[in-house]
N, C-alpha and C positions, 0 to 999 in steps of 0.2 A: 360140758360147758365150763370147765375150769381153765384158768389161765395157765400157760406153760411156765415153768420156772424161769427166772431171769437168766440171761446168758452170763456166764462168768466173765469177770473183767479180764481182758486179754493182757493189758499192761498194768503192772503195779507201779503207779505214777510216782509215789513217794520215793521209791528206790531209783526210778528212772531219772527223776529231777535231781536227786543227790549226785548220781553218777555224771549226769550231763553238766551240772554246776562245777563239779570237781575238774572235769576235763576242760571246760571252758575257762575256768580260773587259771589252770596251768597254761593253757594256750594264750590267755591274755597277758600273764606275767612274762612268758617267753617272747611275745610280740613287743611288749614294752621294753624288755631287756635288749631285744634285737635292734631297737632304735639307736641304742648306744654302742652295742657290741655287734659288729657285722657278722662275726662267726656264727652267732645264734640265729641268723635269719633263715638259714636252710632248715635247722631243727624246728624253728617256729612254723615254717611253711609246711613241713611234713606232719607236724603235730595237728595242725588245722585240717590238712588234707585227710588224715586218717582219724579224725576226732570221733566220727560215728562208729567206726570199727572198734576203737578203744572203749567208747562208752558201752557198746553192746557187750563187749567182753567183760567189763566190770559188772554190768547189769546181770549177765548170765552167771557170773561167779557168785554174786550175792544171792541170786534167785535161780539156782540150778534147775528147779522143777518148773520154771515159768515157760509158758508157751512162746515159741519163737517162729516167725515166718516172715515173709516179705512185708506184709502190712504192718506188723508190729515193729519190724526194723525201720520201715519208713516213718512211722509215727515217732519213734524215739529219735530218728535222724532229724526230723523237723524240730523236735525239742532241742537237740544239740545245736542245730543251726541258729535257733533263736537265742540260746544261751551264749553262743559264740559271738553273734552279732552285738548283743548287749555288752558282753565282756570286752570285746575289742573296741567298741565305741567308747566305753568308759575309759579303757586303757589309753587309747589315742587322745581322747579329750584331756585326761589328766597329764599325759606326757606333753601335749601341746601347751597346756596352761603353765606347767613347770618350765618348759623351754622358753615361752614368751615372757612370762613375768618373773620367773625365778632366775633363769640363766641368761635372759635377754639375748637369745640366739636365733630368733626367727626372722631377722632382717634379710638373710639370704633367701629364705623361703618366700618371703613377700616379694622380693625383687624378681625371683625366678617366676613366680605366678604372674606378676605384671608383665614380664617379658613374653611369656607364653600367650597371654591375652593380646598383647600388641601384635605378635606374629600372626595369630589367628585372625585378627581384624584386618591386618595388612593383606593376607592371602585371600580374604573374602572377595568373591566376584561381584557382590552387590555393594553399592556405596552405603556407608554407615552414617546416620545423622550424628551431629555433634553431641546432642543430649544423650544418645545411646553410648557414645564413647565415654562420657562422664560416668554413666551408670556402670559400664564395664570396668572402670578403674576404681570403683568404690569398694571399700572393705566389706560392705554388706553383700555385694554381688559375689565377691570371692567366697564369703562364708556360705552363701546359697549354693554356689557351685560345689563347694566341698561337701555340703550336706546332700546334694543330689548325687554326687559320686559315691558317697558313703551309703546312701539308700540303694543305689544300683548294685554295689558290691555286696551289701547285706542280702539282697534278693538272690544274687548268684551264690552266695555262701549257703543260704537256706536251701536252694535247689541242689547244690552239691552235697550237702549233708543229708538231704532226703534220699537222694539216689544212692549215696554211700551207705546209708542205713538200710535201704531196701536190699542192696547187694549183700551187706553183712548179714542181714536177717535171712536171706536165701541161703547163704553159706552155713549159717548156724542152725537152720531149721532141722527138726527131727522128723523121722518117718514114723516112728512108733511111740507108744506111751513111755514116759520116764519111769524107770523102776526104782 
């Protein structure tokens, strides 16, 4: 009638969070630098693409005896995706604030967004009421569209990180006990 001992914790979260934050921080800095230096955009893309693999490598280097399998890799991958989404959101928001209010260089971006909205409305098969046209031209609508796109991209990044973490966990899993 006694209770079985508790299951050992599969992920050492303190180390995993530190590794994920480090990788997400580097990815955010690279993405922010890639906004100004086009050469860094490929490096930034590759860093974000392989962020889960890099994080699991750091995690296993710091905790060589830690259990690793597909589930642990996917859990750490989700953590990496969350850290990347937050880090990239902060980096893009800070870059946008500096570009708009510090460098005053967002006029072209606003004109391009307005032209794309006009083109989408013009190609629409259904007639658009005039009050909806006014809404589509408002800065609030553009901000909402950008937040919606960022939310969708964050969900895709979270899914990509989870799958990447699961694959990396599968590749790094051990068959026998660690000696």
